[in-house]
N, C-alpha and C positions, 0 to 999 in steps of 0.2 A: 502494498502498498503504498509506503515513501515513496516508492519509486515512482506510482504511479501522480505523486503528490509535487518529484517536484520535473514531471515533466511535466504536468500544464502547469505550472508554478515558472517555468521554465518558454514555452508555451508561448505563456501569459503574456510576458517581458521581451516577446522577440516580435508578436505583434505588435506592440507597443511601441516597439522601436525600430521599424519596420518600416516606416511614413520615408520615403528619398527623404524628403524638405528639413526635414528633420521637424515639420510642427504638424499639429494632428487638427485636422478639417472641424472644421463648428463642427458636424454632423456628428461627426464622430464624438465629438468631446459632451455631447449631451450625450449617447450613451454609455462612453466608457465613466462617465457623469452617474448617468441611471444604475447602472450594473455596481459601481460599488457604493452608493445606498442599498442596494436588495443585499449585495453580497454581503453590505455593514451590518443591513438589519438581521439581517433573519439569523448570521455568528451572537450579537447582542442574547436576541430574543431563543434562541434554542445553541446552534450550533456550527462547525463551521462548515458538513458537508449540509448546513441546510442552506445556507445563506448560499455556497458555487452553488448550491440546484435551484436559488429562488430567482438569482440571473439568467442566469443560466433558460433557464426554465421558460422564464419572461419574455429574454431578450428570440427564444424561436417562437414564439404568441408572435410576438409582433411579424417577424418576418415570416408569420404564414396570413398575418393578417394583409401586410401587406405583398404576398403574397397572390389574397380577395380584392385588391381592391384593383381601384385603375388608375387612383393620383396617386400611390406609393409603389417602387420600385423594392424586388429584393437583391439589399444585399449582401453579399458574407460580411465583407466584415463590417458594418452594425453587428451584426448577432456578432463575429469576434471582437468587436470595444466592449459592446456589455460584455456578453461573457464574458472576457479578457478581466473587467475592472473586478466582476464579482468574485472573482478568481484573489485576485493581488489586495482586496478588497478584506474578503474572507479570513485571508490564511495571517494580514496584517495584525487586523484586530484580536482574529485567536489567538498569539504569541503575544500581546502586551497584557499586565500585571498591573492595578491599581490598589496598591495598598492604603488602611490611612494610619498614619501613626498622630501622634500627640500632636504634635505642633504643621501637620503639612500629610500631602497628600507622596511617596513614593513611587513613581509610574516605571516598571523593569520594560522591557525587551526582550522575548527570547528570542536565538535564534538555533533551530540545529542544525549540522550538515553531516 
């Protein structure tokens, strides 16, 4: 399972850095932001897997909806940015830990390789 998580995370990073202009188009920024919000929300509410599935699932539903619409076109990169954003956010949120201290809050971030 760790190999799968590593591959998904690597794929997300590659997709997000694959733009030759080194800038993300406005439409793709919205997909990335929405995916990130869904990934973070699902992770906070339940767990990392739920966050990833929520963002990727909604991204897929959006593209299916686009396929059935005369006003929108299906773009695989829209799905990639939505799903990639949810994976990155879910992994990032999963690794954060907040601990209350007497005189403040300690924020920890864990990275396992």
